[in-house]
GUGU-922177 format. One line per 8 residues: their letters; for each residue x, y, z of C-alpha. Coordinates in Angstrom, 2 decimals. Last residue first. Layout:
REM residues N
a	X/Y/Z ~ ...
***
This chain:
REM residues 307
dglgapnv	-21.97/45.74/-17.35 ~ -22.94/43.31/-20.13 ~ -19.40/42.61/-21.36 ~ -17.01/43.40/-18.58 ~ -16.33/45.84/-15.76 ~ -13.32/44.72/-13.73 ~ -13.22/41.60/-11.53 ~ -9.62/41.93/-10.34
esapiaev	-7.41/44.05/-12.58 ~ -3.95/43.21/-13.93 ~ -1.69/46.09/-14.90 ~ -0.39/47.86/-18.02 ~ -2.28/45.61/-20.48 ~ -0.81/43.91/-23.55 ~ -2.99/43.30/-26.62 ~ -0.60/44.81/-29.18
gegwrnlv	2.10/42.49/-27.86 ~ 0.22/39.42/-29.07 ~ 2.65/38.18/-31.74 ~ 3.48/35.01/-29.81 ~ 7.00/36.10/-28.86 ~ 5.70/39.52/-27.98 ~ 3.09/38.27/-25.53 ~ 5.59/36.19/-23.57
rqysgdki	8.32/38.84/-23.62 ~ 5.80/41.43/-22.43 ~ 4.95/39.26/-19.42 ~ 8.64/38.62/-18.63 ~ 9.30/42.36/-18.46 ~ 10.01/42.61/-14.72 ~ 7.02/44.86/-14.01 ~ 4.53/42.90/-16.09
asdlaaav	5.62/39.66/-14.41 ~ 5.10/41.20/-10.97 ~ 1.74/42.59/-12.06 ~ 0.74/39.08/-13.14 ~ 1.65/37.69/-9.71 ~ -0.25/40.52/-8.02 ~ -3.33/39.70/-10.12 ~ -2.98/36.02/-9.19
apalgngk	-2.74/36.91/-5.49 ~ -5.78/39.19/-5.74 ~ -7.79/36.44/-7.52 ~ -7.14/33.66/-4.98 ~ -9.64/34.78/-2.36 ~ -11.90/31.72/-2.60 ~ -14.95/33.87/-3.38 ~ -15.78/32.60/-6.83
kltvaiha	-13.43/29.96/-8.17 ~ -10.92/31.44/-10.59 ~ -10.68/32.59/-14.20 ~ -7.43/34.13/-15.44 ~ -8.63/36.95/-17.62 ~ -9.26/38.25/-21.13 ~ -10.38/41.85/-21.13 ~ -13.21/43.98/-22.39
aqpwggdv	-13.48/47.65/-23.33 ~ -16.89/49.14/-23.96 ~ -19.14/49.28/-27.01 ~ -18.18/46.56/-27.58 ~ -16.67/44.21/-25.01 ~ -14.50/42.34/-27.50 ~ -13.16/45.60/-28.89 ~ -13.50/45.70/-32.65
ngvlhtrg	-10.75/45.46/-35.26 ~ -11.08/45.89/-39.01 ~ -10.15/44.70/-42.49 ~ -7.57/42.03/-41.62 ~ -6.31/39.71/-44.33 ~ -7.02/36.27/-45.74 ~ -5.28/33.85/-48.12 ~ -1.66/34.40/-47.09
tkaaqwag	-1.80/31.00/-45.41 ~ 0.33/31.35/-42.29 ~ 0.20/35.11/-41.78 ~ -3.54/35.33/-42.35 ~ -4.09/32.33/-40.10 ~ -2.06/33.81/-37.26 ~ -3.74/37.20/-37.59 ~ -7.18/35.59/-37.46
nvnpgfwa	-6.28/33.69/-34.31 ~ -4.82/36.73/-32.56 ~ -7.83/38.80/-33.60 ~ -10.35/36.61/-31.83 ~ -13.33/36.19/-34.19 ~ -15.20/37.48/-37.22 ~ -14.83/35.75/-40.61 ~ -15.91/37.55/-43.78
dargsqla	-17.94/37.37/-46.98 ~ -19.26/33.83/-46.86 ~ -20.31/31.63/-49.78 ~ -17.61/33.34/-51.85 ~ -15.63/30.19/-52.64 ~ -12.58/31.29/-50.61 ~ -14.62/32.23/-47.58 ~ -16.86/29.17/-47.59
laqaasst	-13.86/26.91/-48.20 ~ -12.01/28.33/-45.19 ~ -15.05/27.89/-42.98 ~ -15.69/24.37/-44.26 ~ -12.11/23.39/-43.42 ~ -12.59/24.82/-39.92 ~ -15.64/22.64/-39.43 ~ -18.02/23.89/-36.74
myvptmpa	-19.84/26.35/-38.96 ~ -22.34/29.10/-38.18 ~ -22.83/31.79/-40.84 ~ -24.50/34.92/-39.50 ~ -26.52/36.76/-42.17 ~ -26.60/40.56/-41.90 ~ -29.88/42.31/-42.61 ~ -30.19/45.01/-45.30
lgahinqq	-30.50/48.52/-43.91 ~ -33.74/50.19/-42.78 ~ -32.21/51.88/-39.75 ~ -34.07/49.54/-37.39 ~ -32.69/46.62/-39.40 ~ -29.18/48.05/-39.14 ~ -29.34/48.50/-35.37 ~ -30.67/44.96/-35.00
nwalliae	-27.80/43.65/-37.09 ~ -25.28/45.49/-34.96 ~ -26.65/43.80/-31.85 ~ -26.52/40.42/-33.61 ~ -22.93/41.03/-34.67 ~ -21.86/42.05/-31.18 ~ -23.49/39.03/-29.56 ~ -21.84/36.76/-32.14
qntgsgvi	-18.48/38.29/-31.31 ~ -19.01/37.59/-27.64 ~ -19.48/33.92/-28.47 ~ -22.59/31.72/-28.24 ~ -22.29/30.48/-31.83 ~ -18.95/31.24/-33.44 ~ -19.00/33.61/-36.40 ~ -18.74/33.41/-40.18
irkgavqe	-20.22/36.53/-41.74 ~ -22.62/36.81/-44.65 ~ -23.03/40.48/-45.57 ~ -26.16/42.52/-46.23 ~ -25.33/45.11/-43.59 ~ -21.95/44.37/-41.98 ~ -20.55/47.85/-42.74 ~ -23.55/49.57/-41.17
artiatip	-22.59/48.25/-37.75 ~ -19.04/49.53/-37.43 ~ -15.44/48.44/-38.00 ~ -15.52/46.53/-41.26 ~ -13.16/47.92/-43.89 ~ -11.79/47.15/-47.36 ~ -14.28/44.64/-48.73 ~ -13.49/43.95/-52.42
shtpvyfg	-12.32/40.45/-51.44 ~ -9.37/38.87/-53.28 ~ -7.30/38.50/-50.08 ~ -10.21/36.70/-48.45 ~ -11.74/38.57/-45.49 ~ -10.83/38.87/-41.81 ~ -12.78/40.85/-39.20 ~ -10.93/41.03/-35.91
lldkryta	-11.64/40.89/-32.20 ~ -9.51/42.31/-29.38 ~ -9.94/41.25/-25.78 ~ -7.07/42.96/-23.99 ~ -4.80/40.67/-21.99 ~ -4.01/39.57/-18.43 ~ -7.07/40.17/-16.26 ~ -7.63/38.59/-12.85
fdfkekra	-11.14/37.14/-12.57 ~ -13.53/35.69/-10.00 ~ -16.26/33.27/-11.01 ~ -20.02/32.63/-10.78 ~ -21.69/36.05/-10.81 ~ -18.65/37.42/-12.59 ~ -19.55/35.18/-15.54 ~ -22.81/37.02/-16.16
ktvtinsi	-21.18/40.47/-16.10 ~ -18.53/39.35/-18.53 ~ -14.75/38.92/-18.33 ~ -13.53/37.16/-21.47 ~ -12.01/33.69/-21.31 ~ -9.13/33.05/-23.71 ~ -8.50/29.70/-21.99 ~ -6.70/30.19/-18.71
aadykgst	-8.80/28.29/-16.17 ~ -7.79/28.33/-12.53 ~ -7.27/26.16/-9.48 ~ -8.05/22.83/-11.11 ~ -10.40/20.04/-10.21 ~ -11.72/22.45/-7.59 ~ -15.35/21.77/-8.43 ~ -16.04/25.37/-9.46
vglpwdew	-12.96/25.54/-11.70 ~ -13.43/22.20/-13.46 ~ -17.17/22.79/-13.79 ~ -16.54/26.03/-15.68 ~ -13.64/24.54/-17.70 ~ -15.58/21.63/-19.18 ~ -17.36/23.16/-22.18 ~ -14.20/24.85/-23.45
stvvirlk	-12.37/21.55/-23.38 ~ -9.55/20.48/-21.09 ~ -5.79/20.03/-21.08 ~ -4.72/20.11/-17.44 ~ -1.49/22.04/-16.93 ~ 0.44/21.70/-13.64 ~ 2.75/24.59/-12.80 ~ 4.98/24.42/-9.72
lglasavl	4.32/27.17/-7.20 ~ 6.33/30.13/-5.93 ~ 3.50/32.54/-6.64 ~ 5.54/34.36/-9.30 ~ 6.38/30.95/-10.82 ~ 2.73/29.89/-11.03 ~ 1.54/33.16/-12.54 ~ 4.29/33.23/-15.15
raidpesg	3.69/29.57/-16.02 ~ -0.02/30.15/-16.59 ~ 0.81/33.06/-18.91 ~ 3.14/30.77/-20.90 ~ 0.50/28.02/-21.10 ~ -1.90/30.62/-22.59 ~ 0.68/32.16/-24.94 ~ 1.49/28.86/-26.62
iltkndea	2.78/25.46/-25.58 ~ 1.04/22.14/-24.92 ~ 3.38/19.18/-24.73 ~ 2.17/16.04/-26.50 ~ 2.94/16.40/-30.22 ~ 6.67/15.99/-29.37 ~ 7.39/19.04/-31.53 ~ 5.22/21.19/-29.32
yvtlpasg	1.45/21.32/-29.48 ~ -0.13/24.71/-30.02 ~ -2.22/26.93/-27.79 ~ -2.92/30.65/-27.84 ~ -0.84/31.26/-30.99 ~ -2.21/29.08/-32.37 ~ -5.62/27.69/-31.67 ~ -7.79/26.62/-28.78
egsigvtf	-9.53/23.28/-28.54 ~ -6.97/21.93/-26.08 ~ -8.52/24.29/-23.58 ~ -6.33/25.16/-20.66 ~ -7.20/24.12/-17.11 ~ -4.58/25.32/-14.65 ~ -3.20/23.60/-11.56 ~ -0.89/25.80/-9.52
egphaltl	1.17/23.34/-7.53 ~ 2.48/23.08/-3.96 ~ -0.42/20.88/-2.90 ~ -2.53/19.67/-5.85 ~ -6.04/21.09/-6.34 ~ -5.04/23.88/-3.98 ~ -6.66/24.31/-0.59 ~ -6.35/27.86/0.67
gkplkaia	-6.12/27.96/4.48 ~ -4.67/31.44/4.48 ~ -5.38/33.27/1.27 ~ -2.42/33.81/-1.08 ~ -1.72/37.55/-0.85 ~ 1.66/36.99/0.80 ~ 2.78/35.04/-2.29 ~ 2.15/38.13/-4.43
apnaatii	4.25/40.34/-2.13 ~ 6.98/37.68/-1.88 ~ 7.35/37.44/-5.68 ~ 8.88/34.23/-7.02 ~ 11.00/35.18/-10.01 ~ 9.49/35.10/-13.47 ~ 9.50/32.25/-15.94 ~ 9.78/31.90/-19.71
pqenakln	9.82/28.30/-20.92 ~ 11.74/27.31/-24.08 ~ 9.23/25.83/-26.53 ~ 9.15/29.29/-28.12 ~ 12.48/28.61/-29.80 ~ 10.88/25.81/-31.80 ~ 7.90/27.99/-32.63 ~ 9.94/30.87/-34.00
ietgniat	7.54/33.76/-34.38 ~ 8.74/36.81/-36.31 ~ 6.91/39.83/-34.94 ~ 5.53/42.46/-37.33 ~ 1.96/41.94/-36.17 ~ 2.44/38.23/-36.84 ~ 5.42/36.80/-38.75 ~ 5.53/33.02/-39.03
ealaslpf	8.29/30.44/-38.69 ~ 7.26/27.01/-39.89 ~ 4.31/24.91/-38.81 ~ 3.29/21.27/-39.23 ~ 5.87/19.91/-36.79 ~ 4.51/22.23/-34.11 ~ 1.20/20.44/-34.14 ~ -1.66/22.94/-34.59
vlaalimm	-4.74/22.89/-32.42 ~ -8.03/23.89/-34.07 ~ -7.12/22.97/-37.63 ~ -7.61/25.85/-40.08 ~ -9.80/28.91/-40.52 ~ -10.89/29.50/-36.97 ~ -13.72/28.58/-34.61 ~ -12.89/29.65/-31.07
kkm	-14.96/27.91/-28.42 ~ -16.55/30.60/-26.30 ~ -14.96/33.90/-25.68
***
């Protein structure tokens, strides 16, 4: 994914949020400040490449975008500490590898240079595995990439899961994202079939997005399902009308992103597998309402969008 444009402020302060139910899971943000760790795993540690130079000795330094959105990232009650499912996943990897976690809050635009330059050891920022990205980075997957179409509660639209259902509609989508690529591909299919074209609506202001939906200037929002589900639960003003795999027409996964060829990906995958096996991984996803996107095992450099 690229920068995620959602229907409210991009990073929520904990003080502004109450408990929320997502996918049937009650989320208690104050309780979720408590770290979840997994035991150091000798098998994962043994996979760390010999001679590996970490950004900070003894630490796993992870770039996480501060431009994310709940439940991926959210500031704790102190308005300084970044919590959310992404920091939690980073902590599981670090603890399984016997390393201390260091989080570097970054932007979406900066993570590629941060990883390649060695400023941090990994980026965990809702990054989808793609063919193009695999040419520059290595990946260890940790979550399914699931996208969602969300419409206002008063909308007559009941389902959007395939190309013909976007014909003639105005859909809010992030520029340069996987979801934009899917919409544009669907639009071409529709045009060839003689259907009305879809109109992508590009907005950088979350307030403008919400206003466009509620005023009828846009028909739907298309983006990461976890973000849409959070907003629907918090505001009660939108609801889900369809899910699409982020790698349409194939499966796609979100992954820990690492410097190409440094050998760290197998160790990270083993660390994630360790957390999956002991249940700490599922606890992390469940407490953020992301359990439906869990994977049974981490994969290194799997097929992605464009393969």
